[in-house]
C-alpha positions as CSV (number, residue, x, y, z in Angstrom):
1,M,145.9,98.2,136.3
2,S,142.8,98.3,133.9
3,Q,142.5,94.4,135.1
4,R,141.9,95.4,138.6
5,I,139.9,98.0,138.1
6,T,137.6,95.1,136.0
7,E,137.9,92.8,139.0
8,V,136.7,95.4,141.8
9,A,133.9,96.5,139.2
10,K,132.4,93.2,138.7
11,L,133.0,92.4,142.5
12,F,130.7,95.2,143.9
13,L,128.4,95.3,141.0
14,K,128.0,91.7,141.8
15,L,127.7,92.8,145.6
16,G,125.1,95.6,145.0
17,I,122.5,93.1,143.1
18,T,123.3,90.1,146.1
19,A,123.9,92.4,149.1
20,F,120.9,92.0,151.2
21,G,120.4,92.5,154.9
22,G,122.2,95.6,155.8
23,P,125.8,96.9,156.9
24,A,126.2,93.9,159.1
25,A,125.5,91.4,156.1
26,H,127.3,93.7,153.6
27,I,130.6,93.8,155.2
28,A,130.0,89.7,155.8
29,M,130.1,89.2,152.5
30,M,132.9,91.5,151.4
31,H,135.1,89.8,154.0
32,D,134.1,86.5,152.6
33,E,134.9,87.7,148.9
34,T,138.0,89.9,149.6
35,V,140.0,88.1,152.5
36,K,138.7,84.5,152.2
37,R,138.1,83.9,148.3
38,R,140.0,86.7,146.7
39,K,142.8,86.9,149.4
40,W,142.9,90.9,148.7
41,L,143.4,91.6,152.0
42,S,144.6,90.1,155.6
43,D,142.1,89.5,158.1
44,Q,144.0,92.5,160.0
45,E,143.8,94.7,157.1
46,F,139.9,94.1,156.6
47,L,139.4,94.7,160.3
48,D,141.3,98.0,159.8
49,L,139.2,99.2,157.7
50,V,135.9,98.4,159.3
51,G,137.3,100.3,162.3
52,A,138.0,102.9,160.1
53,T,134.6,103.8,158.6
54,N,133.3,103.2,162.2
55,L,135.3,106.4,163.0
56,I,134.0,108.3,160.3
57,P,130.5,109.7,159.3
58,G,128.3,107.6,156.4
59,P,127.2,104.6,155.5
60,N,130.0,101.7,156.7
61,S,129.4,99.0,154.2
62,T,129.6,101.6,151.4
63,E,132.7,103.0,152.7
64,M,134.0,99.5,153.0
65,A,133.7,99.0,148.9
66,I,135.2,102.7,148.4
67,H,138.7,101.7,150.9
68,I,138.8,97.9,148.8
69,G,138.4,99.4,145.9
70,F,141.2,102.6,146.3
71,L,143.4,99.8,147.7
72,R,142.9,97.1,145.3
73,A,142.9,99.9,141.9
74,G,144.1,103.5,143.2
75,W,141.8,106.4,143.0
76,R,139.8,104.6,139.8
77,G,139.0,101.8,142.3
78,L,137.9,104.3,144.6
79,I,135.4,105.6,142.1
80,V,134.3,102.5,140.4
81,G,134.2,100.5,143.9
82,G,131.9,102.6,145.5
83,A,129.7,103.3,142.3
84,C,129.6,100.0,141.5
85,F,127.8,99.1,144.8
86,I,125.6,101.8,144.7
87,V,124.3,102.0,141.3
88,P,122.1,98.6,141.4
89,A,120.7,99.2,144.5
90,V,119.5,103.1,143.3
91,L,118.2,101.6,139.6
92,I,116.3,99.2,141.9
93,V,114.7,101.7,144.1
94,L,113.8,104.0,141.2
95,F,112.0,101.2,139.9
96,L,110.3,100.8,143.0
97,G,109.8,104.5,143.1
98,W,108.0,104.6,140.2
99,L,105.7,101.8,140.8
100,Y,104.9,103.6,144.3
101,V,104.1,106.8,142.8
102,R,102.4,105.2,140.1
103,F,100.2,102.8,142.3
104,G,100.4,104.4,145.8
105,A,101.7,101.6,147.4
106,T,104.9,99.4,148.4
107,P,105.4,96.3,146.8
108,Q,105.5,93.2,148.6
109,V,108.3,91.4,148.8
110,E,107.6,89.2,152.0
111,W,108.3,85.8,149.9
112,L,111.6,86.8,149.2
113,L,112.7,87.8,152.6
114,Y,111.4,85.0,154.1
115,G,114.1,82.8,152.8
116,I,116.7,85.4,152.1
117,K,116.7,86.7,156.1
118,P,117.7,83.3,157.8
119,V,120.9,83.1,155.3
120,V,121.8,86.6,156.1
121,I,122.0,85.9,159.9
122,A,124.3,82.8,158.8
123,I,126.4,85.0,157.0
124,I,127.2,87.5,159.7
125,A,127.5,85.0,162.1
126,Q,130.3,82.9,160.4
127,A,131.7,86.2,159.4
128,L,131.6,87.3,163.4
129,W,133.3,83.9,164.1
130,S,136.4,84.7,161.6
131,M,136.6,88.3,162.0
132,G,136.1,87.9,165.8
133,R,138.9,85.6,166.7
134,K,141.6,88.6,165.2
135,A,139.8,91.5,166.9
136,V,139.6,89.3,170.2
137,K,143.4,90.0,171.0
138,G,143.5,89.0,174.8
139,P,141.1,89.3,177.9
140,L,141.2,93.4,177.7
141,T,139.5,93.2,174.2
142,G,137.3,90.2,174.7
143,A,135.7,92.1,178.0
144,I,135.4,95.0,175.8
145,A,133.2,93.1,173.3
146,V,131.2,91.8,176.6
147,I,130.7,95.1,178.0
148,I,129.8,96.7,174.7
149,I,127.1,94.2,174.1
150,T,125.7,94.2,177.8
151,L,125.3,98.1,177.4
152,Y,123.9,98.1,173.8
153,F,121.1,95.9,175.2
154,V,120.9,98.4,178.6
155,G,120.1,101.0,175.5
156,I,123.3,103.1,175.9
157,N,124.3,105.0,172.4
158,E,125.9,103.0,170.1
159,I,128.2,105.8,168.8
160,A,129.2,106.3,173.1
161,L,129.8,103.0,173.0
162,L,132.1,102.8,169.9
163,F,134.1,105.6,170.8
164,A,134.4,104.7,174.5
165,G,136.0,101.2,173.7
166,G,138.2,102.7,171.3
167,L,139.3,104.9,174.3
168,I,139.4,102.5,177.1
169,V,141.4,99.9,174.9
170,M,144.1,103.0,173.9
171,L,144.4,104.3,177.1
172,V,144.6,100.8,179.3
173,M,147.5,99.5,176.5
174,N,149.1,103.0,176.8
175,Y,148.8,103.6,180.7
176,R,152.6,103.7,181.0
177,R,153.1,106.1,178.3
178,L,151.2,108.6,180.6
179,R,152.7,111.3,182.0
180,G,151.9,114.3,183.9
181,R,147.7,115.1,183.6
182,V,145.6,113.6,180.9
183,G,143.3,116.1,179.8
184,A,139.5,115.3,179.3
185,L,138.1,114.1,175.7
186,I,135.0,115.1,175.2
187,I,132.7,114.4,172.5
188,P,130.2,116.9,171.8
189,I,126.8,115.5,170.6
190,G,124.7,118.3,169.0
191,G,121.2,118.5,170.4
192,A,118.0,118.0,168.1
193,G,116.7,121.6,168.8
194,I,113.3,122.4,168.9
195,L,111.6,121.3,166.3
196,S,108.2,122.5,164.8
197,Q,106.1,121.8,162.1
198,V,106.6,124.2,159.2
199,S,106.0,123.7,155.7
200,I,108.8,125.3,153.2
201,P,108.2,125.2,149.6
202,F,110.0,122.0,148.1
203,S,113.0,123.0,145.9
204,L,115.8,120.4,144.6
205,P,118.8,122.8,146.0
206,W,117.6,122.6,149.3
207,L,116.9,118.6,149.0
208,F,120.4,118.3,147.9
209,L,121.8,120.2,150.6
210,T,119.9,118.4,153.3
211,F,121.0,115.1,152.2
212,L,124.3,116.3,152.3
213,K,124.3,117.2,155.7
214,I,122.5,114.0,156.9
215,G,125.7,112.2,155.0
216,A,128.5,114.4,156.4
217,V,127.1,114.0,159.8
218,L,125.3,110.6,160.5
219,Y,127.1,108.0,162.3
220,G,125.2,105.0,163.3
221,S,122.5,102.4,161.7
222,G,119.2,103.1,159.9
223,Y,117.4,103.6,162.7
224,V,119.1,106.8,163.2
225,L,118.7,107.4,159.7
226,L,115.3,107.4,160.2
227,A,115.6,110.2,163.0
228,F,117.2,112.2,160.8
229,L,114.9,111.9,157.9
230,R,112.4,112.5,160.1
231,A,113.7,115.7,162.0
232,D,114.4,116.9,158.3
233,F,111.5,115.8,155.8
234,V,108.4,115.5,158.1
235,V,109.0,118.0,161.0
236,R,111.1,120.8,159.7
237,L,110.5,120.8,156.0
238,G,107.0,119.0,155.9
239,W,107.6,117.6,152.9
240,L,106.4,114.0,153.8
241,T,104.1,112.4,155.9
242,D,105.1,109.5,158.3
243,Q,103.8,106.5,156.1
244,Q,105.9,107.8,153.1
245,L,109.0,108.1,155.4
246,L,108.0,104.5,156.7
247,D,107.4,103.2,153.4
248,A,110.6,104.9,151.9
249,I,112.7,103.2,154.7
250,A,111.1,99.9,154.0
251,I,112.0,100.1,150.5
252,G,116.0,101.4,151.5
253,Q,115.6,97.6,153.8
254,V,114.0,95.1,151.3
255,T,116.6,96.2,148.3
256,P,120.0,95.0,148.3
257,G,122.9,97.4,148.7
258,P,123.1,100.4,150.8
259,V,120.3,101.3,153.1
260,F,120.9,104.8,152.2
261,T,119.1,104.4,149.1
262,T,116.3,105.4,150.7
263,A,117.4,109.1,149.8
264,T,116.9,107.9,146.6
265,F,113.0,106.8,147.2
266,I,112.3,109.7,148.9
267,G,114.3,112.4,146.0
268,Y,112.1,110.3,143.7
269,I,108.7,110.7,145.1
270,L,109.4,114.4,145.7
271,G,111.0,115.6,142.7
272,G,111.0,112.9,140.0
273,M,114.6,111.7,138.6
274,P,116.0,114.9,139.3
275,G,115.3,114.5,142.8
276,A,116.6,110.9,142.8
277,L,119.8,111.9,141.3
278,L,120.3,114.6,143.7
279,A,119.4,113.3,147.0
280,T,121.5,110.1,146.0
281,L,124.3,112.2,145.2
282,G,123.9,114.1,148.3
283,I,124.0,111.0,150.7
284,F,126.7,109.5,149.2
285,L,129.1,112.2,148.5
286,P,130.5,112.7,152.0
287,S,131.6,109.0,151.9
288,F,133.9,109.5,149.1
289,V,135.7,112.5,150.3
290,F,136.0,111.0,153.8
291,V,137.7,107.6,152.8
292,A,139.5,109.6,150.5
293,I,141.0,111.6,153.3
294,S,141.3,108.6,155.9
295,N,142.4,105.7,153.5
296,P,146.1,106.9,153.1
297,L,146.2,107.3,157.1
298,I,145.0,103.9,157.5
299,P,149.1,102.7,158.0
300,R,150.0,105.2,160.1
301,I,147.3,104.8,162.6
302,R,148.2,100.9,162.8
303,K,152.0,102.0,163.5
304,S,151.2,104.4,166.4
305,A,151.2,102.9,169.5
306,W,148.6,105.2,170.8
307,V,146.3,105.6,167.8
308,S,146.6,101.7,167.2
309,G,145.1,100.9,170.9
310,L,142.4,103.2,170.1
311,L,141.5,101.3,166.6
312,D,142.1,97.7,167.9
313,G,139.5,99.3,170.5
314,V,137.1,100.4,168.0
315,N,137.3,97.3,166.0
316,V,136.5,95.1,168.9
317,A,133.6,97.6,170.1
318,S,132.0,97.5,166.2
319,L,131.9,93.3,166.4
320,G,130.4,93.6,169.8
321,L,127.7,96.0,168.1
322,M,127.7,93.7,165.3
323,A,127.0,90.7,167.4
324,A,124.0,92.5,169.5
325,V,122.6,93.6,166.3
326,T,122.6,90.1,165.3
327,W,121.1,88.3,168.1
328,Q,118.3,91.2,167.6
329,L,117.8,90.4,163.6
330,G,118.2,86.7,164.1
331,L,115.1,87.0,166.6
332,A,113.0,88.6,164.4
333,S,113.7,86.7,161.3
334,L,114.2,83.0,162.7
335,T,110.7,82.8,163.2
336,G,109.9,78.7,162.8
337,A,111.4,75.5,162.0
338,L,112.0,76.1,158.2
339,T,114.0,79.4,159.0
340,I,116.0,78.1,161.5
341,L,116.7,75.0,159.1
342,I,118.0,77.5,156.4
343,A,120.1,79.4,158.9
344,I,121.9,76.3,160.3
345,A,122.2,75.0,156.5
346,S,123.8,77.9,155.6
347,F,126.3,78.2,158.3
348,V,127.4,74.9,157.8
349,L,127.8,75.2,154.2
350,L,129.6,78.8,154.6
351,M,132.1,77.2,157.3
352,W,132.9,74.0,156.1
353,F,131.9,73.8,152.1
354,R,132.9,77.6,151.7
355,V,129.8,77.7,149.6
356,N,129.3,81.3,147.9
357,S,127.0,83.6,150.2
358,T,125.5,84.8,146.6
359,W,124.4,81.2,145.7
360,L,122.7,80.6,149.3
361,I,121.2,84.0,149.3
362,A,119.4,82.9,146.0
363,G,118.6,79.3,147.3
364,G,117.0,81.1,150.2
365,G,114.8,83.5,147.8
366,L,114.1,80.3,146.1
367,I,113.1,78.4,149.4
368,G,111.3,81.6,150.1
369,L,109.3,81.6,146.9
370,L,108.4,77.9,147.0
371,S,107.2,78.0,150.3
372,A,104.5,81.0,149.4
373,L,103.1,79.0,146.5
374,L,102.7,75.6,149.2
375,R,100.7,77.2,151.2
């Protein structure tokens, strides 16, 4: 077991340092490392974990690290996997927070991202191809994937699409089991309420509780996180300005590891090191609890005819959303001949030569640096 703990620690420390690009890219890299290379999981087991993380609140890629750590090395693996994925990003964000507080500006990393972003697009595309062949099990799930992508671009809420996809597949696959009247399933979505700008004195306990609440209820992407953070820290509490919030979001997106380390940055600029640690603990703690509760249920979910259909629907819906977000990221990232060439070359190296994604990211960053120096 100690050897497995070491394996989990090494893998997720590496990913915590090199996993740029947000949850979709993180999950793609985890798939490459744990399914393709290490054979810790099958494609179906990995997909079931992805579906399970979409059914609970919190950062999906961090919860995937916690799930995989638990499956590989038990309860100690659960803690080690999640912590090793989070800690490198926390340390980097703390350093950037120190620079921000001292010099009053967000460090510029555009040269690095210029070469890394196309590689990230290729990594996600390769994972979509691999997982999609397993998730699309027939005309029904294929149609759901197309519908989810279309409705996403129309502007339908991604959480509603996720649960609707799961519910439709479950009902269609089990329609013969329906007997009598089927009650309506209502998914409550709380309103934001009326928010007003009222400044409340800063306190560390209130900071911790606010991030604990966000970590316990937040579904969706980093854009949803932005909405939650603004409602609490800019509007309700009055602790941040809009510019400070945007700087915090930028730091979370340009550093490797979980985007939720935005909380670390906010905690640091508001309350120094104690604030950073409490904010980080608050936003990530619910994920460990939710995974610990849900992980033992996943095999039972797969064995249940009803809930297995729900999981199949959520799996294909989540991949549809992942594909839609990848298209948007591609439009923003592939802005010239060099970036397109990097993306194509990375995809070929991943698909046919199985080059490790970490080396591709390092190479993309180097190309970005060289392109900046030659301008």
